[in-house]
C-alpha positions as CSV (number, residue, x, y, z in Angstrom):
1,M,134.5,70.6,123.9
2,S,132.5,71.5,127.0
3,D,129.7,74.0,126.6
4,M,131.4,76.2,129.2
5,A,134.6,76.2,127.2
6,I,133.2,79.1,125.2
7,F,133.5,81.3,128.2
8,A,137.2,80.3,128.8
9,I,138.1,80.8,125.1
10,S,136.2,84.1,125.0
11,T,138.1,85.3,128.1
12,Q,141.4,84.4,126.4
13,R,140.4,86.1,123.2
14,M,139.4,89.3,125.1
15,E,142.8,89.2,126.9
16,W,144.6,88.7,123.6
17,L,142.6,91.6,122.1
18,S,143.6,93.8,125.0
19,A,147.3,92.9,124.6
20,R,147.1,93.6,120.9
21,Q,145.4,97.0,121.5
22,S,148.2,97.9,123.9
23,A,150.8,97.1,121.3
24,I,148.9,99.2,118.7
25,A,148.7,102.1,121.2
26,S,152.4,101.8,121.9
27,N,153.2,101.8,118.2
28,I,151.1,105.0,117.7
29,A,152.7,106.7,120.7
30,N,156.1,105.9,119.2
31,A,155.3,106.8,115.6
32,D,158.0,109.5,115.6
33,T,160.6,107.8,117.8
34,P,163.8,107.2,115.8
35,G,164.7,103.5,115.5
36,Y,161.4,102.3,117.0
37,R,160.2,99.0,115.5
38,A,156.5,98.3,115.2
39,R,155.3,95.6,117.6
40,D,152.4,93.1,117.7
41,V,151.3,89.9,119.4
42,A,151.3,86.5,117.7
43,P,148.0,85.5,116.1
44,F,145.4,84.2,118.5
45,S,145.2,80.9,116.6
46,S,148.8,80.1,117.6
47,Y,147.7,80.2,121.3
48,L,144.7,77.9,120.6
49,D,146.8,75.3,118.9
50,G,149.4,75.3,121.7
51,S,152.3,76.4,119.5
52,Q,153.1,79.4,121.8
53,F,154.8,78.7,125.1
54,D,156.7,80.5,127.8
55,L,160.4,80.0,128.0
56,A,161.7,78.9,131.4
57,V,164.3,81.0,133.1
58,T,166.7,78.5,134.4
59,S,169.3,80.9,135.8
60,P,168.9,84.2,137.7
61,D,171.3,85.7,135.0
62,H,168.7,85.1,132.3
63,Q,166.6,88.0,131.2
64,S,162.9,87.7,130.6
65,T,161.6,90.0,128.0
66,N,157.9,89.3,128.6
67,S,157.7,88.4,132.2
68,G,154.2,87.9,133.5
69,Q,152.6,88.6,130.1
70,R,150.2,85.9,128.8
71,F,150.4,87.3,125.3
72,P,153.8,88.7,124.8
73,V,154.4,91.7,122.5
74,Q,157.2,91.2,120.0
75,T,158.8,93.3,117.3
76,S,156.7,92.8,114.2
77,A,158.3,91.5,111.0
78,R,155.7,92.8,108.6
79,S,156.4,92.6,104.9
80,G,155.7,95.6,102.7
81,G,156.2,98.1,105.6
82,E,158.1,101.2,104.9
83,V,161.1,102.1,107.0
84,K,161.4,105.8,107.6
85,H,164.7,107.7,107.4
86,S,164.8,107.6,111.2
87,G,164.6,103.8,111.2
88,N,161.1,103.8,112.5
89,T,158.7,101.2,111.0
90,V,155.4,102.4,112.3
91,S,152.7,103.3,109.7
92,L,149.9,105.3,111.4
93,E,147.4,104.3,108.7
94,R,148.1,100.6,109.3
95,E,148.0,101.0,113.1
96,L,144.6,102.8,112.9
97,I,143.2,100.1,110.6
98,R,144.4,97.4,113.1
99,A,142.9,99.3,116.0
100,G,139.5,99.3,114.1
101,Q,139.9,95.5,113.5
102,V,140.5,95.0,117.2
103,Q,137.4,97.0,118.1
104,S,135.3,94.9,115.7
105,D,136.7,91.7,117.0
106,H,136.0,92.7,120.6
107,T,132.4,93.6,119.7
108,L,131.9,90.3,117.9
109,A,133.4,88.3,120.8
110,A,131.2,90.1,123.4
111,S,128.1,89.6,121.3
112,I,128.8,85.8,121.0
113,V,129.3,85.5,124.8
114,K,126.1,87.5,125.5
115,S,124.1,85.4,123.1
116,F,125.4,82.1,124.6
117,H,124.7,83.4,128.1
118,Q,121.1,84.3,127.1
119,M,120.6,80.8,125.6
120,L,122.0,79.1,128.7
121,A,119.9,81.3,131.0
122,S,116.7,80.5,129.1
123,A,117.5,76.7,129.1
124,V,118.0,76.8,132.9
125,R,114.6,78.7,133.4
126,G,112.6,76.7,130.9
């Protein structure tokens, strides 16, 4: 792996965290919407191992559900989640915990990039 690959992977990780935060925000905004299903993105590791891929649209009649999104948001199939009487599957507590995890992950990723950048800059100067 190239030393500069850390910047590319970090960029992808930040984009993934942004997509995940958007999904969480959408879930929270729709917490009282009847029939709304909680959504999430696939784990970041699945993008690193290449198991995620975009489906080709081979006909103009085909519909693309995630056009232009690098990390598509999908209905989440979480086990143990409670379905409300209205058919909604959003748990505000779970979404707030996930939002906190995204914030922690973002802070960690930014710190790693900053440290690597400082090491690289000092190696170039010295």
